[in-house]
N, C-alpha and C positions, 0 to 999 in steps of 0.2 A: 173465402172458402178454402179449406185445407186441401192439399193435393191427395187424391185418393190412392195414389200409386206409390209403391215402395221403391221403385227404381226409375231412373231417367228413361230407360228403354221402353217401359210400359207407357209412360206419358207420351213418348215420341210416336208410338204406333196408335195410340188412342186419339191423337190429335191430327193436325193438318197433313202431316206427312203420310199418315195412314190413310187419310181420305184420298190423297193423290195416288197412292198405291192402288186403290180400288179402280180408279179410272184407267190405269195402265194395264191391268190384268183382268181381261174379260174376253169372251169369245168362244165359239164352238170348237175351234182348233185346239185351244188350251184344254177344254173339257176332254176331248178325244185323247190328248196326250196324257192327261192325268189318269184317265181310265186305263190306258195301256200300262202306265207305271204301276198302278195298284193291282192290275191283273197279274203282272209278273211278281210283284212283291208278296202277294197273298196266295200264290200258287200252291204252297205247301201248308197252308192253313186250312182247317176244316171246321164245318158247322159253326160259322160265324153268324149269329142271329142279332147281335147288337153292336154298334160301333159309335165311338165318339172321337171327333177330330178336335185336338187342342190347337186353337189358333186357326179357325176355319176361313177367315177372310170372307169372301162372298160365296164360298161353297163349291168351288170348281171340283175339288177332290170328291166331295160328297155326291155331287151330281153324277160324276163318273161311277162312283161306287154304287149308287142306286141303280144304274143301268146294269151293272154286273150282279148285284145282290138285291133284287127288287123286294124281297120279303124281309130284309133286315131292318131293325129299328135304328134310325140314324139320329145322332145328336151332335151338337157343335158348341164349343166354348169360344167366344170371340170378344176382344177388348174394345174394338173400334165401334162407336155408336152407329155410324152410317152403314158399316158392314152388318151389324146386328139387325138393322132395319131391313136390309136386303134379304138376309137369311129368314127373317120372320114371314116373308111372303110364301115360303115353301111349307105347305100344310103337312108334308110328310117328314118334316125336320123339327126336332126339339132343340131349342136354342137357350143357352145359358150365357148371359151377358156378364163378362168379367175377365179377370186375369187367370192365366193357367198357373200362376204362382199361388193361387188361393184355391182350396178345395171347392169344387162346383157340383160334382155329380152326386145325386142322392143315393145311387147304388152302382156297383161295378157293372161294366159291360164286357162283352167278349173280346173286344179289340179297342184299345186306345192308340192314337197315332198322331204324329206331327209331320208337316211337310214344309220345310223352309221356315221354321219358327224358332227352333232351339238356337239357330245361328244368330238370332237377334236378341237373345237374353243375356244379361250381364253375367259373366262367369261366376260371380259369387252368389248369384241367385239360382243357378242351375239345379242345385240340390232340391229345391222346392218343386221345380218343374218335373224332375225325375221322380220324386216321391209321389206327386199327384198322378203322373202317367201310370206308375206302378200300382198305386192304391185304386185307381179307377178301373183297372183291368182285372177281370177274373181269369184271363188266359193269355191273350196275345198283346204284345206291344210292337208297333212298327214305327220307324222313323226314317224320313228321307231328308237328308241335310247335306250341306257342304262338308266334306270330310278332309281332315288333316291329321297325320299321326301325332302331332304335338299341337298344343293350343297356340293359335295366332289370332291377331286382330287385323282386320282389313278395312281400309277406308270404304265407305258406302255412300255413293252419290253425294260426295262432298262432306260427309259427316264422319266424325271420329267416334269410336266406341259404340258402333251400331251394328257391326257384323263381326262375328267370331267363328273361326273354324276350329274343330278339334275332333277327337274320336268319341262322339256322344254315345254310341252303342257300347264302346269299351268301358266308358264311365259307368253305364248302367249295369253291365255284366259284372263289373268289379263291386258295385255297390250292393246288388241284390243277388245273393248266393243261389237262389232258386230259379234264376233266369238262365235259359240256354239259347244259344244262337241257332235258329232254324235255317236261315237263308240270308243271302245278301246279294246285291248287284248294283249296277251303275247305269244311269240313263244319260246319254250324251246330247249336247245341244245341237250337234250336226246329224242326229239321227234322221234318215231320209223320210221316215214315215211319221213318227211321233216325237219330235224334239222336246226335251225337257232340259232345264238349266243346270246340267252337270251335277245331278243329285246322286248321292250314294244312299241306297236304301238298305235297311236291316230289319229282319223279322225275328222277334224274340218271343219265347214262350215260357210261362211259369210251369215249373215241374213239381 
């Protein structure tokens, strides 16, 4: 059977390592922290009625968002089969199984977003992810990723070429001339109330 993925990173997260990640990242405290993250990141956004997370894993961000925006239509794109099976248990969530490098959404939503996902995409495949985030959104795009002013590759749990830091928001603002930066911020892993793994978030809007 041929490999259905175009990059090593996609196969990595769809396979055993992605399964192990599921087991490491679960719990009510994580949901509360993600809810706090997105409450801050979306404070300057308005009238969000539909949302899609690109690379949702087991849905911690979406669970938090559902608590904050209970009437919004929520959807998820996820590459790992075990994670997709977990997401399918939520009757309030529309799930698309597949890679964020391939168009998945049948129609644009008010907000597309990622959280700790772009950092794991091969740099030469990022343009496809950016394009799908852009095409999938009718108004807002939000990303929460590890930031670095210049592109760097960082060893990740003993693996090479699996974690990349850069200015993802800057890339998108340069690529799409009608995007504007609405807001940005940082969540610290030592936050006394809702620690998150040193993520820098950006909220962008189509103008």
